[in-house]
N, C-alpha and C positions, 0 to 999 in steps of 0.2 A: 826429386821424385816426379816421374812423368805423369801428367794428368791427361785424360782423354777428353775430346770435345763432346760436350753433352748433346743429345739429340735435340733438346729444347732448353733454352735458357731465357727466362723472363726476369728482368731486373727492375724493380720499383715501378711497375706499370701503374699509370693513373689515367682515369678518363671520367669526364663529367658531361652531362647533357643539360643544357639550359640552366646551368647553375646547380644541378643535382648530381652528386657524386655517385657514379656507378661502380668504379674501381678506385680504391684509395691508394694502396701501396702493395702490389702483389709481386712477389718474387718466387719463382719456381725453377727447379732444375730436374729434368727428366733424362735419364740415361738411355743409351742406345739399347734397343730390344726390350725396354720396360713397358709394361702396361700400367699407366698412371691414371688414377681417377681424380676427378674434381666433383665434389658434392656441395650442395647448398640449397637453401630455399629459393623460391622465385625472388628475383631482385637482389640476389647475393653477389652478382657480378660474374657468374660463371661464363655465360655466353659472350659477354663483352671481352672477357679475358682471352678466351680462345680465338675470338675474331681478331684481336690485336696480334696474337701469336701467329695467326695465319696470314697476316698482312691485309686483312679485309677492313680493318679500322685503324686509324692513325691515333696512337696514344697521345695524350696531352703531355705526358712525361714518362720517362723510363724507356726501356728498349726490350726487344724480343728478337731471338735468333733461332734458326733451325740448322743444326750442324754447322754453326758458325756464319751462316748467311743471314744478314739483317732482313727482318720480315718486310720492311718497306723498301729499303734501298736496293736489295737484291731480289726483288719480287719475281722478275722474269726467270732467274736461275732457280728460285725456290719452287716454281711450279713443277720442276722435274723431280723434286724430293718429297713433296708434300701432297697428300690427298685429304680432302675435306668433305665430310658428310654433315651438312647443317641440319638444324632441328626440323625444318620443313623441306620436303622434297619438291622443288619447283621444276618439274620436267614437263615436256610437251606431251599432253595426255593422248594425242592422236598417234604418236609414234609407237612402234612395237619395241619390245625388249631388244631384239636384234638391231633395230635401227638406232636405238639410243646407245647401245654398246659400240656399234660401228662409228657413230658420231664421236663419242668420247675417245675411242682408240685413235681416231684421226688426229688428235691434238698432240700425240707423242711420237717420237722417232722410233722407239722400240717398245711398243705396248705389249701388255700381257695378252696371250691368245684369247679370243672371245669365248671359246668353249671352256677354257680353264677358269675364266672369270665367273661364268654362270654356274659351273660345277662347284666352285668354292663357296658360293652363297646359296646353293641348293635350288637354282632356277634352270637347270638343264632341262630342255624340252619345252620351255616356256617362251622361246624366242619369237614366235609369231603372235604372241598376245600383246595387245595395246596396253600402254601404261595405265590408262583409266580403268581397265578391266582387272588389274591385279588387286589382290587383297592388300590391306594396310601393311601386313607383315612382308608380303612379297615386294611392295614398293620400297620399304625400308631396306630390304636385302639387295634390291637392284641399285639403290643409291650407294650402298657400300661397294658393290661391284664397280660402279662408275668411278668411285673415289680411288679404286685400286688399279684402274686401267693403265696408268703410267708407271706401274711398278714402284710406288713411292716407298721411301724408307721410313717415313713418318705419316701416320693417319690420325686425323682429328675426327672424333665421333661425338656428336652433340645430341643427347637425349634420343638415342636411336631406337629405344623400345617403348617410348611413351605411347599409351593407348593400344598396345598390342595384347592379344590374348596369350595365355601361358604357353601354348604350343609355338606360336610365332616368336615369342621372346626366346625360347630355348633354341630355335633355329638360328636366330640372329646371334645369340651367344656362341653357338658352334662356329659361325663364320668368324667371329672375333678371335676365338681360340685357335682357329686355323691360321689366321694372320699372325698371331703371337708365336705359334710354332714355327712359322717361316722366318722369324726374327724381326718382324716389323715392329717399330716403336709405335705405341698407341696411346693417345691422350683421350680418355673417355669421360665425357661430361654426363652426369646422371643425378637423378634424385632418388634412385632405387638402390637401397642399401644392400639388398640381396645380390643385385647385379654387380656392384663394385666389389663386394666381398668375394664373389666368385671369380671375377676376372682380373682384378687389379692387385699388383704387388704392393703399391703404396697409394695413399689417398690424401688429397689436400681438402680440408674443410674450409669453405669460404662463408663469410657472413658479413653483410653490409660492406662489401667491397674489400675485405681484408682476409688474409690467410690466418686462421686461428690455430691450425695444426697441420703437420704433414707426418704421416706414420702409416704403418700397416694397419689392417683392420683390427688385428689382435692387439696391437700397440695402443690404438685409440680406445679400445675397450678397457685395457688395463689402466691407462692413465686417468680415466674417468671413474673407474670402479663400477662401470655399467654392466648390465647383464648381457647386452648385445649391442650391435652397431647402431641400431635405431635409438636406443637409450643413450648411447655415447654422444650421438649428434645432438639430442635434446639437452643433455647435460652441458655441452659446450656452447650451444646457441640459444637455449631457452625456447626453441621452436619445435613444435610437433610435426609429424609427417603430414598432417592435413594442411600445413602451410607450405609444403614443398611441392604439391601437385597442382 
C-alpha cells in the first residue's frame, strides 16, 4: 500500500534548557492540506516544539521534517516550503506595510503578488501605513501575509490571536480559513479552545512536554465525557483556562 509523505513529521522530539525539560518525547504527523492544532498551558512545550519543526531550534534528540526535508539539515530548501508566524511580530516599526511586503517578497524567486497578499488578510488599502500605526489585529494579519509571501506549502502560526479583540480575531480566522481553502497545510498553536475547535481538523494536547492525546475536537470531548473542549482539556491536564493565558 502506497503511503504519502506527510506535510510535517516529528519523531520523539526532546529539548531541555539548563537541565529543565521543555519537550520530553513529542511525535506528531500532519497530513498535506490539514489544519492541525496544538493546545496546552504555558510551559507545556508548544512553542519549543514548533520552533524545532521549523528548524529554529536544534532538538536534543529526535527529528523533524517538512515534506521529507529535515528541519535542520535541509534548512535552505525548507525556506521555500515553510512560512512561519511567531508569537511576537518583530518587524521594523518605521517601515510601511508596502515596504515590508516588498522586502519579504524579495526573498523568493516567485513570490505571491503584493496586492493578493494584502487582500487575503484584509489589509488592502493600508499599504502606506507604517507598522507602528497598525492596530494589534492588523499587525498580526500583516505577519500572516509576510509568512505567505513565498507561497509556502506549510504555515506555522503561533498564538496568532492572543490579545486581540473579538472583531480582530474573526478577521484573522477568516485569513486562516482562506489559506486552508487554498490547500495550505497549517500548524496552529493556540490556547484558545474556540479557535482550534473552529479551525482545526485534529488537535494535539500537550502537557509538561508530552503529547497526551491527538484527536478531533469532538473526539477529545467524547473520550473524556466532558461537556465541551474547555472541560476536556481540564479533564486531561488538571489545568484550568486561567493557567493557559
